[in-house]
GUGUZA-612592 format. One record per residue (C-alpha): residue in three letters; x, y, z. Coordinates in steps of 0.2 Angstrom, whole numbers, plus 5000, padded with zeros to 4 digits. Each point is the difference from the previous one (the first is absolute). Layout:
BEGIN
alaXYZ/...
***
This chain:
BEGIN
met614652705762/lys498850054987/asn501249954986/asn500249835007/phe498249985001/tyr499750044981/ile501449884995/phe499149865009/phe498350064993/phe500649994982/phe500949835002/ile498349935006/ile499150074985/phe501249914988/cys500049835009/ala498249985004/cys499249984982/asn498849854997/asn499449934984/asn498149974999/asn499949924982/thr499249845007/gln498350085001/ser499549964982/ala500649825001/his498949975014/ser498550084991/ser500349894985/thr500049845011/val498350055008/lys499350034982/asn500549834994/lys499249925015/lys498450094996/asp500049944982/asp500349825005/ser498550015012/leu498950054985/lys500449844990/thr498549875000/ala500249814999/lys499149924986/ser499349825000/lys500749884987/leu498749974987/val499549824996/thr501049934985/val498949944986/arg500649894985/arg499049934986/ala500049815000/val500849914985/val498849854995/met500849864991/pro498949845001/val500849834996/thr498949854995/ala500149875014/gly500749834997/thr499049845004/pro500349975019/lys500749835006/ile498749895008/leu500749935016/asn499649825005/ile499450025018/thr499849855010/ala498849995015/pro500650115015/phe500549925016/val498950045014/leu500550045018/pro498650025013/thr500050155012/asn499250055016/thr500449835006/asn499850065018/val498150024997/his498949855002/leu498249984998/val499149955016/gly499349825000/glu498449955007/pro500249995019/glu499549865011/val498550045010/val499649925017/pro498350045008/leu500050045018/pro499249865010/thr498450045009/lys500749965017/leu501550085007/thr501049985015/val499650145012/ile500850025017/thr499550135014/pro501350045013/gly499349965017/thr499049854994/asp500449825002/thr501849985003/phe500550174993/gly500550145012/leu499750184999/pro501450114992/lys501350075013/lys500350185002/ile501850065005/pro500550185004/ala501050074987/asn501650055009/gly501350034987/lys501850045002/asp500550184994/ile501750034992/phe500450174992/cys500649994982/lys501850034996/gln499950104984/pro501049914986/val501050094987/pro499150014984/val500749904985/ile500050094983/ala499049894988/val500749954983/pro498650024987/pro499149844996/arg500649904986/phe499249884986/lys500549834997/asp500549974982/ala498649884997/thr498650135005/ile498750034987/tyr499050125012/asn500450155010/leu500549895014/gln501550065011/tyr500849925015/leu500850055016/asp501349895009/val501550015011/asp501050094986/gln498750145000/gly500050025019/met498849875007/asn500649915016/ser499449834994/pro499449924984/tyr498849895009/val498350115001/asn498649925010/cys498850145000/ile499750184993/leu499150155007/asn499550174993/asp499950125014/lys498950165001/ser501450114995/gly500449904985/asn501549915006/ile500249824995/trp500549885014/phe500849834997/gly500049865014/thr501549894997/lys501149875008/ala501250145005/gly498750125008/val498850134993/ser500550144987/lys499150164996/tyr500250064982/asp499650174993/gly500749984983/arg501650095004/ser500649915016/phe499849855011/val499850015019/his500349835008/tyr499349955017/thr500849845008/glu500249935017/lys501350135003/glu498850144998/gly498749925011/leu499149874989/ser499549855010/asn500749884986/asn500850024983/ile498949884991/val498450104996/leu498649894993/ala498550125000/met499650195001/leu498650115003/gln499750195003/asp498550025011/lys498750144999/ala501050105013/gly501650004989/asn500949875010/leu501049874991/trp499949825006/phe501349874996/gly499749815001/thr501749915003/glu500749835000/gly500649985018/gly499650175007/gly498150005000/ala499150164995/cys500950175000/arg499150174999/tyr500950154994/asp499250185004/gly501450104992/lys501050025015/lys500149835009/phe499749824997/thr498849915012/arg500349815000/phe498749875004/ser500749835001/glu499749845011/lys500950085014/glu498750145000/gly498649874999/phe499850004981/ser499449834993/ser501549974989/asn501750074995/thr499749974981/val498750114992/leu499549954982/ser498650134996/ile499250165007/ile498450094995/gln498950135008/asp498149984999/lys498650124998/lys499950015019/asp501850065001/asn500549835008/ile501749944994/trp500149814996/phe501649905001/gly500249834992/thr501449915009/asn501049844997/gly499549885015/gly499050135010/gly498450014990/ala499250174996/cys500150155011/ser499050165000/tyr500550175008/asp498850135005/gly501350135006/lys500149935018/thr499849815000/phe500549854989/thr498649874997/asn500749834995/tyr499149884989/thr500749824998/glu499449834996/lys499449995018/glu498750144996/gly499549924983/leu501450064988/cys500449864988/asn501950025001/asn501250105011/ser501150044986/val499150154991/arg500950064984/gly498750134995/val498650105007/leu498650084990/glu498450105003/asp498649984988/lys498650134995/asp498949935014/gly501350035013/asn500449825002/ile501849965004/trp500849864990/phe501649905006/gly501049914987/thr501049865009/asn501549894997/gly499249834997/ser498250015006/gly499250124987/leu499050155004/ser499150065016/arg498650134999/tyr499650105016/asp498450105000/gly500350075018/lys499249855008/ser500549844992/phe501249924988/thr499649924984/thr501349884992/phe500349994981/ser501249874995/glu500349884985/asn498449915007/glu499050164996/gly500850034983/leu501750085003/ser501349944989/asn501449985013/asn500050035019/ile501650105001/val499350184997/leu501450124995/ser499150164995/met498350085000/leu499150144992/ala498250085000/asp499750084983/lys498950154996/asp498549894996/gly500149915017/asn500749844993/leu501449925010/trp501649934993/phe501149875008/gly501749954995/val500649835005/asp501549895000/glu500049894984/gly498250034997/gly500050164991/val498750145004/asn498349985006/leu498650124996/phe498649995013/asp498350094997/gly499149945015/lys499349854991/ser501449914992/phe501949994998/lys500750024982/his501849934998/tyr501250094989/lys501649894998/glu501449984987/ala498849904990/gln498950164998/gly501550114996/leu500750045016/ser502050005000/asn500249915016/asn498849925013/ser500850075015/val499250185002/leu500950105014/ser499250174998/ile498450074992/leu499650184994/gln498650094991/asp500650164991/arg498950154997/ser499549944983/gly499249845008/asp501349884994/ile500649875012/trp501949965003/phe500749845007/gly501749995006/thr500749824999/tyr501349895007/ser501049984984/gly499050064986/gly500150195003/ala498550115000/asn498449974991/arg498750134994/phe498349944998/asp498750104991/gly498649864999/lys500649944983/thr501849985000/phe501549985012/thr501550114996/tyr501649945007/phe501350125007/ala501549895004/glu501850004997/asn499849974982/glu499050174999/gly501350095011/leu499549965018/ser501549995011/asn499449845009/asn498649874997/tyr499649985019/val498750145003/lys499650015018/ser499150175001/met499150134989/leu499450175001/glu499250144990/asp500750175004/asp499150174998/ala500550024982/gly499349834995/asn501749914999/val500149825006/trp501449955011/phe500649825002/gly501049955015/thr501149854995/tyr500949875010/gly501850024994/gly499850144986/gly499550155010/ala498550114996/asn499350034982/arg498950154995/tyr498949984984/asp499250144991/gly498749934988/lys499550174993/leu501650024990/phe501049904988/thr500049824994/his501549934991/tyr500349874987/thr501749924996/gly500649844993/lys499549915015/glu498250054997/gly500149944982/leu500550164991/gly501749924995/ser500950174998/asn500150145012/thr500450124986/val498450064993/arg500350144987/ser498250024994/ile498249975005/leu498449994990/glu498249955003/ala499249924985/lys498250024995/asp499649835008/gly500750065017/thr501649904999/ile501550095006/trp501649994989/phe501750035006/gly501650024990/thr501549945009/tyr501850034997/gly500649824998/asp498449895001/gly499050064985/val498250055003/ile498949935014/ser498150015001/tyr499050005016/asp498249955002/gly499950025018/lys500449825004/asn501549954989/phe501550084992/met500249944982/his501850014993/cys500550034982/gly501850024995/val501349954988/lys499849825004/glu498150014995/gly500550094984/leu500150195004/ser501350094991/ser500850085016/asn499849975019/tyr500350195003/val498350094998/lys500150185004/cys498350064995/ile498249934997/leu498550084990/ser498249944998/asp499350084984/lys498250044995/ala499849844991/gly500549905016/asn501849954993/leu501450005013/trp501750084995/phe501649965008/gly501550114998/thr501649905003/asp501950045003/gly500849934985/gly498549904993/gly499050144992/ala498150015002/ile498849865002/lys498150004997/phe498949875008/asp498249994993/gly499549865013/lys500649864988/thr501650044992/phe501550115003/ser500750114986/asn501750075001/tyr500550164993/thr501950054999/glu501150124991/gln499949884984/glu498150044999/gly500350195002/leu500050035018/cys501250135006/ser500949895012/asp499949835008/tyr500250085017/ile498350075005/leu499850105016/ser498250074998/leu498449974991/glu498450104997/glu498550004989/asp499450174994/ser498250064997/asn500149944981/gly500549825005/asn501850014996/ile501249915010/trp501650105006/phe501649925005/gly501350105010/ser501849934998/asp501650005008/gly501050114989/asn499150004983/gly498550115003/ala498249954999/ser499049904987/arg498250024996/phe499149854993/asp498350024991/gly499849814997/thr500950004983/ser501550125001/phe501250075013/thr500550185001/thr501550045010/phe500350165008/ser501850045007/glu501050165003/thr500150014981/glu498150004998/gly499750135014/leu500049895016/ser501050095014/asn501049845005/asn500249824993/thr499749915017/val498250005004/leu499749955018/cys498150025000/ile498550044988/arg498450075005/thr498450064990/asp499150155008/gly498250044999/cys500250114985/gly500849864990/asn501850075002/ile501449875002/trp501250045014/phe501849935000/gly501149995015/thr501849994995/asp501749975007/gly500850174998/gly498850094989/gly498650045013/ala498249984995/cys499550014982/lys498250024994/phe499449954983/asp498350064993/gly500149914983/gln501050134991/phe501250095013/phe501149955014/lys500150125015/tyr501449985012/tyr499950035019/thr501650005008/arg501050095014/lys500050164989/gln498150005001/gly500049975019/leu499949815001/gly501249955014/asn500949874990/asp500349944982/tyr499849815006/ile498249965001/lys499649835007/thr498150005000/ile498650114993/phe498250005007/glu498450104996/asp498850025015/glu498150014999/lys500150194999/gly501150004985/asn501650055009/ile501649914993/trp501249935013/phe501849974997/gly501149895011/thr501850054998/asp501749915003/gly500650105015/gln499050165001/gly498349945007/leu498250014993/phe499550144988/trp498350044993/ser499150134989/ser498250034995/lys499349964983/asn499850194996/ser501850045005/leu500749864989/cys499050074985/gly501050165001/arg501750054994/gln500550045018/val499749865013/asp499850025019/phe500549845009/ala499749965018/lys501049885010/ile500149885015/thr501749955006/glu500949935016/lys499950175008/asp498149994999/gly499949825008/leu500349894985/ser501049855005/asn501250014985/asn500250114985/ile500249864988/val498249964995/thr499649844991/ser498149994998/ile498450095004/leu498249935003/glu498450105004/asp498849915012/glu498150015001/lys500150155012/lys501150094987/asn501549995011/leu501749954993/trp501149855004/val501850054995/ala501349865000/thr501950055001/glu501749935002/asn499850015019/gly498249975005/leu498250024995/asn499150165003/tyr498150035002/ile499650184995/val498350065006/arg499450144990/thr499150145010/ser499750184997/lys500350155011/lys499650194999/ile501350134999/thr499750185003/ser501250124992/ser500750155010/gly498950154999/ser498549914993/lys498549925009/asp499749884985/ser500749825002/val500649884986/glu499749825001/thr501649904995/glu500549825000/ala500949935015/phe500849835004/gln500249895015/ile501449874997/gln500149835009/ala501649904996/tyr500049815002/thr501749915001/thr500649835007/ser499650065017/ser498250014995/gly499949834993/leu500850014983/lys501249864995/ala501150124991/asn500150194997/asn500550014982/phe498649994987/phe500249964982/gln499650124987/asn498250004994/ser499749845009/ala498350055007/leu498249964998/leu498350045008/asp498949864995/ser498149984998/lys499949935018/asn500850165007/his501649915004/ala501650094997/trp501549904994/trp501950054999/gly501649914996/asn501450045011/gly501749935003/lys499549855011/ala498249964996/leu498450034991/thr499050115012/met498150025001/leu499050125010/asn498149985002/leu499350184999/asn498349945005/thr500649975018/phe501450135000/lys499750175008/leu501150135008/ser500149995019/ser499050125010/asn500849955016/ile500750145010/pro501649955010/ser499949995019/ile501550095008/gln500849955016/leu501550055010/asn501049855005/ser501450065010/ile501250145005/glu501950005001/leu501050125011/glu501750044996/gln500049874985/thr499749875013/phe498649875002/ile499050035016/asp498949885009/phe498950135008/tyr499349865012/ala501749965006/leu500450195001/gln498550025011/asp500649875012/ser501850075000/leu499450175004/lys499049935015/ser501549905006/gly501250154999/his501149924987/pro499650094984/met500549944983/ile501650074991/val499850034981/gly501250054986/ala501449904994/glu501250145003/thr499250145010/lys499349885014/lys498650115005/ser498949965015/leu498149984998/ala499750055018/lys499150164996/val498849924987/lys498250015005/phe498449934993/asp498249955005/gly499849824996/leu500349904983/ala499049974985/asp499149834998/phe500949884988/tyr501350134995/asn501650055007/tyr499850195004/pro499650105015/lys498550125003/asn500450195004/leu501949984997/glu501150135009/leu501850004996/pro501550095008/tyr500950124989/asn501549894996/ile498949854994/asn499550094984/his500349874986/val498349924997/thr499649874987/phe498249964996/his499649834992/phe498249994992/ser499149894987/gly498550014989/ile499049854997/asp499149964983/trp500149824995/ser499350044983/ala501750064995/pro501250015015/asp501550044989/lys499150164994/ile499850095017/gln501050165001/tyr500050135014/gln500150185005/tyr500550075017/met500450165008/leu500550065018/asp499050165005/gly501350125007/ile501349944988/asp499349974983/lys499050134990/asp499249874989/trp499849824997/ser501549904995/pro500149934982/thr499049844997/ser501149855003/pro499949825003/asp501250015015/asn499049975016/lys501150095013/ala500350185004/leu501650055009/tyr500250175009/ser501750055008/asn500550145011/leu498350065003/pro499950165011/cys498950005015/gly498250034997/asp498349924998/tyr499849894984/thr498749904990/phe500649874988/lys498849974986/val500049864987/lys498849944987/ala500049864987/ile499449984982/gly499749844990/leu499449934984/ser498350105001/gln501050165001/lys499050055015/trp500950075015/ser499749925017/asn499550095016/val501550105007/leu500749915015/glu500750135013/tyr501249975015/lys500450145012/phe501550015010/val501150135010/ile501850035001/asp500450095016/pro501350145000/pro501649995010/trp500050085018/trp500950164993/lys498550034988/thr498649985013/trp499050145006/val500849995017/ala501750024992/tyr499450154989/phe499450085016/leu501649985009/tyr500950074984/val498950165001/ile500550025019/ile501849984997/ala500050114984/ile499150145010/ser501349985014/leu501550014988/ile499350154991/tyr499750095016/ala501849975006/val500750044983/ile499050165000/asn500750065017/trp501849954995/arg499850094983/thr499250155008/ala501550035011/gln501249974985/leu499150134990/arg500050135013/ala501949995001/gln500250004981/gln498850154998/lys501250115009/gln501549944990/leu499050024984/glu499550185004/lys501850045001/ile500449914984/val498550084990/ala500650175004/glu501749974993/arg499449914985/thr498650134996/ala501450134997/glu500949894988/val498449964991/val499650184997/glu501750034993/gln499949854988/lys498250054994/glu500650174995/leu501549934991/ile498849884990/glu498850134996/glu501450104993/lys500749864989/gln498249964994/lys499850184995/glu501649994990/ile499549844991/val498350074995/asp500750164994/ser501349904990/ile498649904992/asn498950154997/tyr501550084991/ala500249854990/gln498250014995/arg500350184993/ile501549944991/gln499049854992/lys498650124995/ala501350114992/leu500649864989/leu498249954995/ala499250074984/ser499350175005/asp498250054998/gln500650144988/leu500949874988/leu498549885000/asn498750144998/ala501050074985/asn500149834991/leu498649895006/lys498650135001/asn498549885005/tyr500749885013/phe499949955019/leu501349945012/phe499549885014/phe501649995011/lys499849925017/pro501749965009/lys499949875014/asp501250105010/ile500750185000/val501249954986/ser499549884986/gly500849874989/asp498750034987/phe500450164989/tyr499550084984/trp501250104989/ala499850094983/ser501150094988/pro499950074982/leu501149914987/val501250074987/asn498849954986/gly498550105008/asn499149855007/phe499649995019/ala500649865012/leu499049945015/leu500749885012/thr498949915014/ala501149895011/asp500049895015/ser501849995008/thr500549865011/gly499450025017/his498950155007/gly500350135013/val501750075002/pro500949854991/gly498850024986/ala500250184999/met501949984999/met499949874986/ser498850124991/met501350145000/leu501349884992/asn498649944987/ile499650184995/ser501850044998/cys500349864988/ile498450044990/asn500550184999/glu501849964994/ala499249894986/ile498950144994/asn500850175004/glu501849954998/arg500049854988/lys498650084990/leu499149844998/thr498250004993/ser499649814999/pro499149945016/ala500849834999/glu501850084998/ile499650115015/leu499649865011/asn501449894994/his501250145004/ala499250035017/arg500149825004/gln501949994996/arg500450165010/ile498949935015/ile500949835000/gln501750094999/ser499650125015/leu499349875011/ser501349864997/gln501450115007/asp499749945018/gly500949844995/ser498649885006/leu499349864989/glu498350085003/gly500550174994/gly499150074985/lys498449905003/asp499050155004/gly499250114988/met498250054995/asp498449944991/cys499550144988/ser499150054984/leu500850134989/ile498850084988/ile500550124986/phe498650114993/asp500150064982/phe498550125002/lys500250074983/asn499849844991/lys498949925014/lys501149865003/leu500649915016/asn501749915001/tyr500349915016/ala501149875009/ser499549925016/ala500849905014/asn498749905009/asn498850155002/pro498450004990/val499550144988/trp498150004996/ile499050104986/val498250025002/arg499250044984/lys498250024993/gly499649894986/glu498649944989/asn499649865013/gly500150125015/thr501550045012/glu501449884999/leu501749995010/ile501649964991/asp501349925011/leu501750054993/lys501249855004/ser501550035010/asp501749915001/arg500049885014/met501750065008/pro500550155010/val501250144996/gly501449935011/lys501049855002/his499049844994/glu500349834992/arg499450084984/asp500950165001/asn501049974984/ile498450004990/pro499550184994/phe498350075004/lys498750014986/glu499150154994/gln498350024991/thr499250144991/ile498150035002/asp498950124990/leu499050115011/met498250064997/ala499150155007/gly499249965016/asp501249865005/val500549995018/ile501749935005/tyr500349935017/ala501849975007/leu500149925017/thr500949905013/asp499449855009/gly499650095017/tyr498250024997/ala499649824994/asp501049935014/gln499150095014/phe499249895012/gly498250045006/gly498249964998/glu499049875011/lys501249864998/ala501650115001/lys500649954982/lys500950094986/phe499150124989/lys500849934984/tyr500150064983/lys498449944992/pro498950115012/leu501250154998/gln499749984981/glu498150005002/leu500150155012/leu501050104987/ile498849954986/ser498550055010/his500650185003/val500950034983/asn498750124994/glu500250115016/ser501250145001/met501849955005/asp499850095016/glu498449905004/gln500949844995/lys501450045013/lys498750035014/ala499149834995/leu501749915002/asp500450085016/lys498249965008/val500049824994/phe501849975006/asn499650075018/asn498449905001/trp500849844995/arg501550035012/gly498950045014/ser500949995017/leu501449904992/glu501850064997/gln500550064983/val501249874993/asp500950094986/asp500250164991/val498750044988/cys500250104983/ile498850014986/ile500050134986/gly498650024988/ile500250114983/arg498650034988/ile500450034982/
***
């Protein structure tokens, strides 16, 4: 049995060898990574080229024969106010007191209305408002295509929550900017034709209808007041609330009626009213109530008597259509075919078409917050009256319809027009005014804009030559008038007051106020295609061309700069002179180029500029230079940075809020903010500052910050694409831009960013993606016939609970849902009429969301598969002012299923305890039976275990004895102490096997020539396999030295490699012979103090004292083992080294360097080992050995030794 065990043991030794040559490759990879991390990126320096200056005398320019320009008037919708007709009030007026003569006292009737609960309509998503092609203002319209239920708008109301209500021929509509909610007879309205609206101080909405009387809506129910309920008439034409909180109704045929909350008091012709058809009601500053009638003029009621004002008293017409009390206490009356009447208490002033009014039938009147009076007319659109002029807003100016029945100013200052046939219009007078061919411009393609010294604005067009504008007229000058080209791309006004025009094919033209001088290529200009113009600080005129570089003109000669003369690119899109006198060129592919008079400096992508295509360059008041690029946004750099060889650029792109990365022009306003035009909108960049505190420091640094507001067609622009460098800020603080459809002007004197904070409201809640009328649900729950929701799931709402409903909105209070109704959708809206298209939202659901949702314009939030629990939905809105609204919160509960209630959990505990008790009893009985059986089995098995234990201990002892015996055999083969002492004298041997036997070994032998050979080797593997391999390796080395009598270390290793490969390849496998050893073979010639060595992977080091201190010489080894290898046909190399007295030679294997340890459990590595040996080289060899052992043990700590260790040190 022992013999069989030994055969198996030795078979394992020869089959279990591993190759560990991958360690050095891994170390090399890590080293390369470390080297890469030390590399630092260097910024590209600014390229500098000396300019080549070659002036050419300019030829005599051609004098163009220019005829008188043709003139087109503009602002044709603005008309001076003519002198009004003034009619003094007669001294004697007709006064009637109810209850006197034949006039009776007014009747009081109890107000017993009929209540009808509102059926909640499904909201209609609104399409954004649109512009008419003719619009010249920020005038947008809503019609049936945008979601309105009718284009016939009789009245408009702005409620306390900010919603806009439209009374139409098809009911009343609530509009929040995102959706419409339509209320008709189907929902409970008394009649679909709504003529008048009012929100009273209690928040109730009143609707005056044609045929349904008056209708009050409190947010839950409609209360109808008609002739059936004792109301005076079924047609209500007007409604107001006076200072005493009485509500007044003007009716058609029923006179006037006041409501005090309990009773109606009727006033008719019988009580002294001049006419029973009352179209308008008004309260003046003294508390008098005025009634405008349909044919009898006006009645004024002071609470006691009626006073009549008709044509006899100075009114221009007895049919009064509209009324207004202005801020000064004056009264305005719009009449039929008589214009508008201003009454100051003493006289009537008549403003008609003769005085500039667009139409004599005035249907509505409004005073805006700036004090201007607006008149809505029958067929002349709306008129704005500022005391000096009438400005028309009709179909020619972009109004959707000229029949303006109603007007309203909202919370943001927008004016709304309700038209009869064209829907509703919203006018924002704070933004843009547009000029097109219709307004006299002629061409919509304005490529350049300039203000001359006399304040005239000049426009260079692409197709219509040049156009000048004096505020009243556009004067056109083109080829027909003698201009060399109709395509004018740039304009310049020089210091002498001359105007320069750069044309596309016609060269440059100078206009001195009298004559036009034409410079072309024949006169020395670089090109006839001029893209840009600039005058430098010396009065020279610069021309940027399309492909031929730039020309400088000093009045007598042209100097051309192209790529040959140092310019970065031959296409110059823009030129700008900075405050230091430098000339900047924006090129089409060559980046920005700065010329200081002698040198060109290039700023391109290599220097950090985002794009080499520079469309515009601008210098702000601080001296910063801004670059508008073609696709990479807006870049800028400070003056100091641009003066250096390395430039720091900052940028603003679409990621930062810029509307588009193609920047075409830049302006700076009086507030030092920037207006940046792009290919997709206009951007207002507000420059602010913010303090940044760096980590670990209390000091803060103030840096520049930006707030960007983008304007597009939805904000009132005619087009989003702006032409390159077609921008101007004139002396009147008006900003001008040329874009794809119009010339656009913005009056910066009246412009200001909105400070409005959006109001946020929850509109409705959907359950299971189904619209729910919660009023109807409430009724269905009471009736026992609950609603069913879900197109596929068909879930019942029988267990839905809530406590009442919100006023005016379709959602319940204190909503409690069953567990299976857990798909909830919230619909909300923010209202900010200064820019409804800019509103965005964030929301979160406490209990589900950890943070707010990303900002989004989407006004709904959907949550599905919600688990049971208590929830709070939160939503907030942000608008143009960049200020967040208050957070709106809505709490609701989802109840758990019955099996998750506390009662169910209690039952689960009782059942569990009972089951556990029963199982324990049953299991106890089983265990007792099994215990007896086990006791019997244990006794039997114990005897078997004892027998097996004794057998295993016997076998273990045999194995350990065998390994210990192998250790003795291995030690016998190693170099003996006697041999080493006799030949090496002063040395140490640090040998630390991992196991009892070792794969590392050391061997020595005298040579036939008297020299001494010392081998330090690491056999493949360690432990028993390594030990067996070391025996084969020693045998082959011994054969080479003592039998073959070889003395060359290289030949010895070559012979040993051959014998090892032969010995190990006899197993017949493909892998046979791949084992072997890494070693170093040193031949000492002590007599001549020489060292001859050959090495396979293992290092040999010499530590020597020199003039510069102690140094370590690393003797290179061949990177291949002694064994089968891809390079085993290459012989080993040997080297001879001269030794010096005091040299210490170290031969070692890799075990010490590869040992894991330290705080991070990493390898010790060779470099620290070298440093360790150098630090102890002056100590005795015995002390060095002790130091190695101490450091090794401290490094390894509690970790396992990973490999055999062998280090031999010899001092010469």
